[in-house]
C-alpha positions as CSV (number, residue, x, y, z in Angstrom):
1,M,117.9,-191.9,-216.1
2,G,115.6,-194.9,-216.8
3,F,112.6,-192.7,-216.0
4,H,113.7,-190.1,-218.6
5,I,113.9,-192.8,-221.3
6,L,110.4,-194.2,-220.4
7,S,109.0,-190.7,-220.6
8,M,110.6,-190.2,-224.0
9,V,109.2,-193.5,-225.3
10,S,105.7,-192.6,-224.0
11,G,105.9,-189.2,-225.6
12,A,107.0,-190.8,-228.9
13,K,104.1,-193.2,-228.8
14,Q,101.7,-190.3,-228.2
15,I,103.1,-188.4,-231.2
16,L,102.8,-191.4,-233.5
17,K,99.2,-192.0,-232.4
18,L,98.3,-188.4,-233.1
19,Q,100.1,-188.5,-236.5
20,S,98.2,-191.5,-237.6
21,L,94.9,-189.9,-236.5
22,V,95.8,-186.7,-238.4
23,S,96.9,-188.4,-241.6
24,R,93.8,-190.6,-241.6
25,E,91.5,-187.6,-241.3
26,K,93.6,-185.3,-243.4
27,A,92.8,-187.3,-246.5
28,D,89.3,-185.9,-246.8
29,V,90.1,-182.2,-246.1
30,P,90.6,-180.3,-249.3
31,K,93.6,-178.0,-249.7
32,G,92.9,-174.6,-248.3
33,H,90.5,-175.9,-245.6
34,I,90.7,-177.1,-242.0
35,A,88.6,-179.6,-240.1
36,V,87.1,-178.4,-236.8
37,Y,84.9,-180.2,-234.3
38,V,82.0,-178.2,-232.9
39,G,79.8,-178.8,-230.0
40,E,79.5,-178.5,-226.3
41,K,78.9,-182.2,-225.3
42,Q,78.8,-184.1,-228.6
43,T,80.9,-182.8,-231.4
44,K,80.3,-182.7,-235.1
45,R,83.0,-182.3,-237.7
46,F,83.0,-179.4,-240.1
47,V,85.5,-178.6,-242.9
48,V,85.8,-174.8,-243.3
49,P,88.0,-172.6,-245.6
50,I,91.2,-171.5,-243.9
51,S,90.3,-167.9,-244.8
52,V,87.8,-167.8,-241.9
53,V,90.5,-168.4,-239.4
54,N,91.7,-164.7,-239.4
55,H,88.2,-163.3,-239.0
56,P,87.7,-161.7,-235.6
57,S,84.6,-163.7,-234.8
58,F,86.3,-167.0,-235.6
59,K,89.3,-165.9,-233.5
60,D,86.9,-165.4,-230.6
61,L,85.8,-169.0,-231.0
62,L,89.4,-170.1,-231.0
63,K,90.1,-168.1,-227.9
64,R,87.2,-169.8,-226.1
65,A,88.6,-173.2,-227.2
66,E,92.0,-172.3,-225.8
67,E,90.5,-171.2,-222.5
68,E,88.4,-174.4,-222.2
69,F,90.9,-177.0,-223.5
70,G,94.3,-175.3,-223.6
71,F,96.6,-176.5,-226.4
72,N,96.4,-180.2,-225.3
73,H,92.9,-181.4,-226.1
74,P,92.5,-185.1,-225.2
75,T,91.6,-186.1,-228.8
76,G,94.2,-183.9,-230.4
77,R,91.5,-182.2,-232.6
78,L,90.7,-178.6,-232.9
79,T,87.4,-178.5,-230.9
80,I,85.3,-175.4,-230.6
81,P,83.0,-175.4,-227.6
82,C,79.9,-173.7,-228.9
83,K,76.4,-174.7,-230.2
84,E,76.4,-176.2,-233.6
85,D,73.7,-173.8,-234.8
86,A,75.7,-170.7,-233.7
87,F,78.8,-172.0,-235.6
88,I,76.8,-172.7,-238.8
89,D,75.3,-169.2,-238.6
90,L,78.8,-167.6,-238.1
91,I,80.3,-169.5,-241.0
92,S,77.4,-168.7,-243.2
93,R,77.8,-165.0,-242.4
94,L,81.5,-165.1,-243.1
95,H,81.0,-166.6,-246.5
96,A,78.4,-164.0,-247.5
């Protein structure tokens, strides 16, 4: 019984930590956009239009991210494990 309460408290602390991180970063993401972190070792933050999320090429990147990190990335961020140049090229082509 005591273990269950400790686990609930720990879970609540994690949620609050993630919420503060999200709200802090959410302030500079315009409506209709999403922040993603791109990189294989070091990541760089990009803000992209939400419209690219449904594109098959972007979905492939999301699938790679899911395979590598699952749905529980340590930083709580949407991180895409690809080279920065390849991501920029893809986003440029999607906007054209």
